[in-house]
C-alpha positions as CSV (number, residue, x, y, z in Angstrom):
1,M,-46.6,-22.8,36.8
2,T,-45.9,-25.1,33.8
3,S,-42.2,-26.2,33.2
4,T,-40.7,-25.4,29.9
5,P,-40.5,-29.0,27.9
6,L,-37.0,-29.3,27.3
7,P,-35.8,-29.5,23.3
8,R,-36.4,-33.1,21.3
9,V,-33.9,-31.9,18.9
10,R,-30.4,-30.7,19.3
11,P,-28.7,-29.7,16.4
12,R,-25.5,-29.1,19.3
13,R,-25.3,-32.6,19.9
14,L,-22.7,-33.0,15.8
15,R,-20.8,-29.9,17.3
16,E,-19.4,-31.0,20.7
17,T,-16.4,-32.0,20.0
18,P,-13.6,-30.9,17.1
19,A,-13.3,-35.1,15.8
20,L,-17.5,-35.1,15.4
21,R,-17.4,-31.3,14.0
22,R,-14.9,-33.0,11.3
23,L,-16.8,-36.5,11.3
24,V,-20.1,-34.2,9.7
25,S,-18.5,-31.0,7.7
26,E,-20.0,-30.6,4.9
27,T,-17.1,-28.6,3.4
28,R,-13.9,-29.8,3.3
29,L,-9.9,-28.0,1.9
30,H,-7.7,-29.7,0.2
31,P,-4.8,-28.9,-1.0
32,A,-5.3,-30.4,-4.6
33,E,-8.1,-27.9,-4.9
34,L,-5.9,-24.8,-4.5
35,V,-4.2,-23.0,-7.4
36,L,-1.7,-20.4,-6.5
37,P,-1.1,-17.1,-8.5
38,L,2.4,-16.2,-9.3
39,F,3.9,-12.9,-11.0
40,V,6.9,-13.4,-12.8
41,R,9.3,-9.5,-13.2
42,E,11.4,-9.6,-16.5
43,G,14.6,-8.0,-15.8
44,V,15.2,-9.0,-12.2
45,T,18.0,-11.3,-10.2
46,A,15.4,-11.3,-7.2
47,P,11.8,-11.3,-6.0
48,M,10.3,-7.9,-5.7
49,P,7.5,-7.1,-2.6
50,I,4.5,-5.6,-3.9
51,A,4.0,-3.2,-1.2
52,S,-0.5,-3.4,-1.4
53,M,-0.2,-7.2,-1.1
54,P,2.2,-7.7,1.6
55,G,4.0,-11.3,1.7
56,V,3.5,-11.8,-2.4
57,V,6.0,-10.4,-4.7
58,Q,7.2,-10.1,-8.3
59,H,9.1,-13.4,-8.8
60,S,12.5,-13.4,-11.2
61,L,13.0,-16.2,-13.1
62,E,15.8,-17.7,-10.4
63,S,13.4,-17.4,-7.8
64,L,10.4,-18.5,-9.2
65,P,11.7,-22.1,-9.6
66,D,11.9,-22.4,-5.7
67,A,8.0,-21.3,-5.5
68,I,7.3,-23.3,-7.5
69,D,9.4,-26.6,-5.8
70,E,7.2,-24.9,-2.6
71,A,3.6,-25.1,-3.7
72,A,4.4,-28.6,-5.3
73,A,5.8,-29.9,-1.8
74,A,2.8,-28.3,-0.4
75,G,0.6,-30.5,-2.4
76,V,-0.9,-27.3,-4.6
77,G,-2.7,-28.7,-7.3
78,G,-1.8,-25.6,-9.8
79,V,0.1,-22.3,-10.6
80,M,-1.4,-19.8,-12.5
81,L,1.2,-17.5,-14.6
82,F,1.3,-13.6,-14.7
83,G,4.0,-12.0,-16.7
84,V,5.5,-8.6,-16.4
85,P,7.6,-7.6,-18.6
86,E,9.8,-4.3,-18.9
87,V,8.9,-2.8,-22.2
88,R,5.1,-2.9,-23.9
89,D,3.3,-1.7,-26.9
90,A,-0.1,-1.0,-28.2
91,R,-0.3,-4.7,-29.7
92,G,1.0,-6.3,-26.6
93,S,4.2,-7.9,-28.4
94,G,5.5,-9.3,-25.6
95,A,2.6,-11.8,-25.0
96,T,3.5,-13.4,-28.7
97,D,7.1,-13.3,-28.4
98,P,8.5,-16.9,-27.7
99,D,11.1,-15.2,-25.8
100,G,8.8,-13.0,-23.7
101,I,9.0,-12.7,-20.0
102,L,5.6,-15.1,-19.6
103,N,6.8,-17.8,-22.3
104,V,9.8,-18.1,-21.3
105,A,8.7,-17.9,-17.4
106,T,6.1,-20.9,-18.4
107,R,9.2,-23.1,-19.6
108,V,10.8,-22.3,-16.3
109,A,7.7,-23.9,-14.0
110,V,7.1,-26.3,-16.2
111,E,10.5,-27.7,-15.8
112,A,10.6,-27.0,-12.3
113,S,7.2,-29.0,-11.7
114,A,8.3,-31.8,-13.3
115,G,4.6,-33.3,-13.4
116,R,3.9,-32.6,-9.6
117,L,1.5,-29.7,-10.5
118,V,-0.4,-27.9,-13.3
119,V,1.1,-25.3,-15.2
120,Q,-1.4,-22.3,-15.6
121,T,-0.9,-19.2,-17.8
122,D,-2.7,-16.2,-17.9
123,L,-3.9,-15.1,-21.5
124,C,-5.2,-11.4,-22.0
125,L,-3.3,-8.7,-23.5
126,D,-3.3,-6.3,-20.5
127,E,0.2,-7.3,-18.9
128,F,1.6,-6.6,-22.2
129,T,-0.1,-3.2,-23.7
130,D,1.2,0.0,-23.1
131,H,-2.4,1.0,-22.4
132,G,-3.4,-1.3,-20.1
133,H,-6.8,-2.3,-22.0
134,C,-7.2,-6.0,-22.2
135,G,-7.2,-5.8,-26.4
136,V,-6.3,-3.9,-29.3
137,L,-8.0,-0.3,-29.7
138,D,-9.4,0.5,-32.9
139,D,-8.9,4.3,-34.5
140,R,-11.3,5.9,-32.2
141,G,-9.6,4.3,-28.4
142,R,-12.1,1.6,-28.3
143,V,-11.2,-2.4,-27.5
144,D,-11.9,-4.1,-30.6
145,N,-13.3,-7.1,-29.8
146,D,-12.3,-8.9,-33.0
147,A,-8.6,-7.9,-33.9
148,T,-7.8,-9.0,-30.1
149,L,-9.3,-12.7,-30.8
150,E,-6.6,-12.9,-33.4
151,R,-3.7,-11.8,-30.9
152,Y,-5.7,-14.1,-28.3
153,Q,-5.0,-17.1,-30.6
154,A,-1.1,-16.0,-31.2
155,M,-0.9,-15.7,-27.7
156,G,-2.4,-19.0,-26.9
157,L,-0.6,-21.1,-29.2
158,E,2.4,-19.3,-28.2
159,Q,1.5,-20.4,-24.4
160,A,1.1,-24.1,-25.9
161,R,4.1,-24.5,-27.5
162,A,6.0,-23.1,-24.0
163,G,4.1,-25.8,-22.1
164,S,1.1,-24.2,-20.6
165,Q,-1.4,-27.1,-19.8
166,V,-4.1,-24.7,-19.1
167,L,-4.6,-21.2,-20.6
168,G,-6.8,-18.9,-18.4
169,L,-8.9,-16.6,-20.8
170,S,-9.4,-13.4,-18.8
171,G,-9.5,-10.7,-21.3
172,M,-13.7,-11.1,-21.2
173,M,-13.8,-10.6,-25.3
174,D,-16.6,-12.0,-26.8
175,G,-16.1,-15.4,-28.4
176,Q,-12.7,-15.9,-27.1
177,V,-13.0,-19.7,-26.3
178,A,-14.3,-20.7,-29.3
179,A,-11.3,-18.8,-31.1
180,V,-8.7,-19.7,-28.9
181,R,-10.1,-23.6,-29.1
182,E,-9.9,-23.3,-32.7
183,A,-6.5,-22.1,-33.1
184,L,-5.1,-24.9,-30.4
185,D,-7.2,-27.6,-32.7
186,D,-6.0,-26.4,-36.0
187,Q,-1.8,-26.4,-34.6
188,G,-2.3,-29.6,-32.8
189,H,-2.6,-28.8,-29.2
190,T,-6.1,-30.7,-28.7
191,D,-4.8,-31.5,-25.4
192,V,-4.2,-27.8,-23.8
193,A,-6.9,-26.6,-21.9
194,I,-9.0,-23.4,-21.9
195,L,-9.9,-22.3,-18.3
196,A,-12.7,-19.1,-18.9
197,Y,-12.6,-16.5,-16.4
198,S,-16.1,-16.2,-17.7
199,A,-18.3,-14.1,-14.9
200,K,-15.7,-11.7,-14.6
201,Y,-16.7,-8.5,-13.0
202,A,-15.6,-4.6,-13.2
203,S,-14.4,-5.0,-10.0
204,A,-12.5,-2.6,-7.3
205,Y,-11.2,-5.4,-5.7
206,Y,-8.6,-5.5,-8.5
207,G,-6.4,-2.9,-7.2
208,P,-3.7,-4.3,-5.7
209,F,-3.1,-6.9,-8.7
210,R,-2.7,-3.8,-10.7
211,D,0.3,-2.7,-8.9
212,A,1.4,-6.7,-8.9
213,V,1.7,-6.3,-12.7
214,E,2.3,-2.8,-12.7
215,S,-0.9,-1.9,-15.3
216,T,-0.2,1.4,-17.1
217,L,-4.6,1.6,-17.2
218,E,-6.2,5.0,-18.0
219,G,-10.0,4.4,-17.4
220,D,-11.5,1.2,-16.8
221,R,-12.7,-1.4,-18.3
222,R,-16.6,-1.6,-17.9
223,T,-17.0,-1.9,-21.6
224,Y,-16.1,-5.8,-21.6
225,Q,-16.0,-7.1,-18.0
226,L,-19.1,-7.7,-16.3
227,D,-21.6,-5.0,-14.2
228,P,-21.6,-5.8,-10.5
229,G,-24.9,-5.4,-10.6
230,N,-25.9,-8.2,-12.8
231,R,-26.5,-12.0,-11.5
232,R,-28.0,-13.1,-14.5
233,E,-25.4,-12.3,-16.9
234,G,-22.9,-13.9,-15.2
235,L,-24.3,-17.4,-15.7
236,R,-25.4,-16.7,-18.8
237,E,-21.3,-15.6,-19.5
238,A,-20.1,-18.7,-18.2
239,M,-23.1,-21.2,-20.2
240,I,-21.9,-19.3,-23.7
241,D,-18.1,-20.4,-22.6
242,I,-19.1,-23.9,-22.4
243,D,-20.8,-23.9,-25.6
244,E,-18.0,-22.5,-26.9
245,G,-15.7,-25.6,-25.6
246,A,-14.1,-23.8,-22.2
247,D,-13.2,-27.2,-20.0
248,V,-13.7,-24.8,-17.2
249,V,-15.4,-22.1,-16.5
250,M,-14.6,-19.5,-13.4
251,V,-16.0,-16.4,-11.3
252,K,-14.0,-13.5,-10.7
253,P,-13.9,-11.9,-7.6
254,A,-15.0,-14.5,-5.7
255,G,-16.4,-13.4,-2.0
256,S,-18.6,-10.5,-3.3
257,Y,-20.3,-13.0,-6.3
258,L,-20.5,-15.8,-4.3
259,D,-24.5,-16.3,-5.4
260,V,-23.2,-16.0,-9.2
261,L,-20.7,-18.6,-8.0
262,A,-23.7,-21.1,-6.8
263,D,-25.7,-20.3,-9.6
264,V,-23.0,-20.9,-12.3
265,A,-21.8,-24.3,-10.2
266,A,-25.8,-25.6,-9.9
267,A,-26.3,-25.3,-13.8
268,S,-22.6,-26.1,-15.1
269,E,-21.5,-29.8,-16.7
270,V,-17.8,-28.8,-16.6
271,P,-15.4,-27.4,-13.2
272,V,-16.5,-24.8,-11.6
273,W,-13.6,-22.3,-10.4
274,A,-13.6,-18.7,-8.3
275,Y,-10.3,-16.2,-8.1
276,Q,-10.3,-14.7,-4.8
277,V,-8.5,-11.9,-6.1
278,S,-6.0,-9.3,-4.4
279,G,-8.3,-7.0,-2.9
280,E,-10.2,-9.9,-1.2
281,Y,-6.6,-11.1,-0.1
282,S,-5.0,-7.3,1.2
283,M,-7.8,-6.6,2.8
284,V,-7.5,-10.2,5.1
285,E,-3.6,-9.2,5.6
286,A,-4.1,-4.9,6.3
287,A,-6.9,-5.9,9.0
288,A,-4.9,-9.1,10.4
289,A,-1.8,-6.4,10.6
290,H,-3.9,-4.0,12.8
291,G,-5.1,-6.9,14.9
292,W,-8.5,-6.7,14.2
293,I,-9.1,-10.2,13.5
294,D,-7.6,-13.6,13.5
295,R,-5.6,-14.2,10.2
296,K,-5.7,-18.2,10.1
297,R,-8.7,-18.4,10.9
298,A,-10.0,-15.5,8.2
299,V,-8.0,-16.9,5.3
300,I,-10.1,-20.5,6.0
301,E,-13.3,-19.1,6.3
302,S,-13.0,-17.3,3.4
303,V,-11.6,-19.8,1.0
304,R,-14.3,-22.6,2.7
305,G,-17.1,-20.1,2.0
306,I,-15.7,-20.3,-1.7
307,R,-15.7,-23.9,-1.8
308,R,-18.8,-24.0,-0.3
309,A,-20.6,-21.8,-2.7
310,G,-19.8,-24.1,-5.3
311,A,-16.1,-23.8,-6.0
312,D,-14.3,-27.1,-7.6
313,A,-11.2,-25.1,-6.9
314,V,-10.2,-22.1,-5.5
315,L,-7.4,-19.6,-7.1
316,T,-6.2,-17.9,-3.9
317,Y,-2.6,-16.1,-3.1
318,W,-2.3,-18.1,0.0
319,A,-2.5,-21.1,-1.3
320,T,1.1,-22.5,-0.1
321,E,0.5,-21.1,3.2
322,L,-3.0,-23.2,3.1
323,A,-2.2,-26.2,2.2
324,G,0.2,-26.7,4.9
325,W,-2.3,-26.3,7.4
326,I,-4.5,-28.2,6.1
327,R,-2.0,-30.9,5.7
328,E,-1.3,-30.1,9.2
329,G,-4.9,-30.5,9.7
330,I,-7.7,-27.5,10.6
331,D,-10.6,-27.8,12.4
């Protein structure tokens, strides 16, 4: 009987110990590559839990500085602010009110951060409109792209005046990057960066987020957000935004669109980020609460997978907690 030859190539050698695995790891996580989304609600004096996002709250202006300080102490790279106003109207007037919740929260966050992390703001009308769409509507009830661009320009200027360093353009209107860049530059805000939510898909995974911002949306956003089946279109949108002057482009959601993320990362000359959205967060939390998965390992694996696909930074609701784990050392 001929003996089976022993393997000459043994890839397992490099997996033998935790130290060796760390040494040859191809994808590492760092706190500075994480961005923490934060919700700030008008008219409350204490944090309000979000039922569909266990562990996430709507902050008050009083509790926001503590969240900023905790994130900064953990080494998190930035925060992304979302406002939840008490009053909404058809034009989203609160978005351009200097005393509106998002602009006030931005000033509070800038002061609390003291330069330790990057304060970023969501630039979209959906939290501020009574119809819940990301733009103003025409007389037929459709989102008016070009009229919305004017609102985005005004919104961008107010956010820049409040101290936002990065404006997160998430509305998916054609020409939004060029329009906001022009407005910022015309008013002397040439140092304010634009993060374009370039490949933002019409996803079911946004459900818990809409609870977080108390969305009033009726219908859907499929006339401006991307079809989940379209891969090339995601890359095309990113290239258009880069051409219009985006400083950073983003893919959203992350986990179900890693192919798009990899495409954009391979082609982009600017940083590429990804948003691990509310549904991705809540699914892990729900499964972990039932004891079906190891929560810590699932969180780390999910964010590492997004980084491996090409994201230079990840927006995740676990940012502060994950940053702490990273600093302690993860295998």
